[in-house]
N, C-alpha and C positions, 0 to 999 in steps of 0.2 A: 504494500500500500504506500502511495506517495505521501510526502509530508503534508501537502495540501488536503489530501483525502483524510488523513488523520486529524488535521485541524477541523475540517468540516464535520467529522464525526463528533469531535468535542463540542463544537457549536450546537449540533443537533442534540447532544446529550444535555448540555446546559438548558436548552429549550425544554426538553422533556422534564427536567427537574423543576423548571419554573411553572409547569402545569400541575404539579402536585398540589392537592387541595389545600393543605395547611400553608404552604408557601404562597399560593395564589391569594388566600385570604390576607396573609401578612402584606403582600404587595398591594392589594386593594386598599388596605388600611393606610399604608405608607403613602400611596398616591392620592387618596381621596379624603383622608381624615387627619393626617399628620402635617401640620403647617407651622413649624417652629419659627418663632420670631426672636427667641433668646436662647442662649446656651443652656439656661436652666430648663427650658422646655425640652430640649434634646436630651439632657441628662435625666429628666423625669421619665421620658419615654424609654430610655436605655435601662433604667433601674426600677421603674414602677410597674404598674399593672400591664402595660403594653410591651414590657421588656422582651418577651418571646417573639412578638411580631417584629419589633424593631431589630432585634439581633438576627432574626432569620433573613431579613432583607439586606442588612449591612454586611453580614458575613457571607451571604451568597455572592454579592458583587465584589467583595474583597477577594474571595476565592477565585472568581472569574478573572479579575484583574491580575491575580498572581499567575494564573495560567498564561496570560498574555505576556506579562513581564518576564517570564522565564522562557518564552519562546515556543510554548506549546501551541499557541494560536497566533497567527500574524495579526498585528494591530489593525491594519486596514480591514481585514476580514471581520474581526471582532466589532469594530465600530460600524461597519456597513450592516452587520446583522443585528445590532442592538441599539436601542435608544434609552432604555430605562436607566442604565447606569449614569446617563447624563442628568436625569431627574434626581437621582439619589445624590449625585455630586453637587448640583446647584442648591439643593435643600440644605446640605450639611456643610458645604465649603465655608459659608460665613461664620460658622461656629467652631470649626475644627480645631484651630489653634488653642482657643480657650478650653474647649472640651478636653483636649489632650492634657492640658495643665491641671484642670480640676480632677480628672480621672487618674492623674499620674501615670499616663499611658502614652508616652511620646510617639510610639509607632502606630497608634490607632488609625486605621484606614490608610496606612501609608502605601499599600499596593495600589489602591484605587487612586490615591493622589498622584502617584508616579505615572500611572496610565493616563489620567485626565490632563495632567499638566503637559504631557507630550502630544496631546490630541491637536492636530494642526488646525482644525476648524471648530474648536471648542466654543468660541464666542458665537459663531454663526449657528451652531447647533443648540446652544444654550438659549438663545433668544426665543424661539418658538416654544421651547420647553418651559421657560419661565412664564410665558403668556398662558400656556395651557394650565400650569400649576396655579396661577393666579385665578383663572376661570374656575378651577375646581375649588379653590379656597373660598371664593365668593359664593359659589353654589352651596358649599357646606354651611357657610355663615347664614345664607338665606334660609336653608332648610332648618337650621337650628333656631333661627328667629321665628319661623312659621310654627315650629313645634312648641315654643315657649308659651306658658300661660299668659294671658293678657295682663298688662300692668293694671294695678288697681286705679280706679278713677279718683284723683285727689279731691274732686268736688263732692265725692261721696255719695 
């Protein structure tokens, strides 16, 4: 089997893993419900009730990035076949330095960082992802507001 065929098999295997029910639910949560604006919100997701979901998503993409960084999958092939790693990166990048400090884990998501900082069209690919995530955040906020009980009438 040629190297490219082996890499293609790995890409397909990564896709199969992404389809597993528990990881799919975690990915849905990360994409549609997790919109951290502070490092504390990230840390709360990492260590709180959503910890399993948060860790499933972040360790999945850290593992995938490791395969690329060590040459098992060519970078161009990986980036052409995936977009979700960009979403994970843009959500966590603003908080990563402080998160590493607070967690005393200086190499946290370092494989993903290495991969993303080499991505030649990162800014171009990030822009539509940021727009999509903002749309999802607003949708979530609207749904939460619609589900909230009405505020009491101050006039009584």
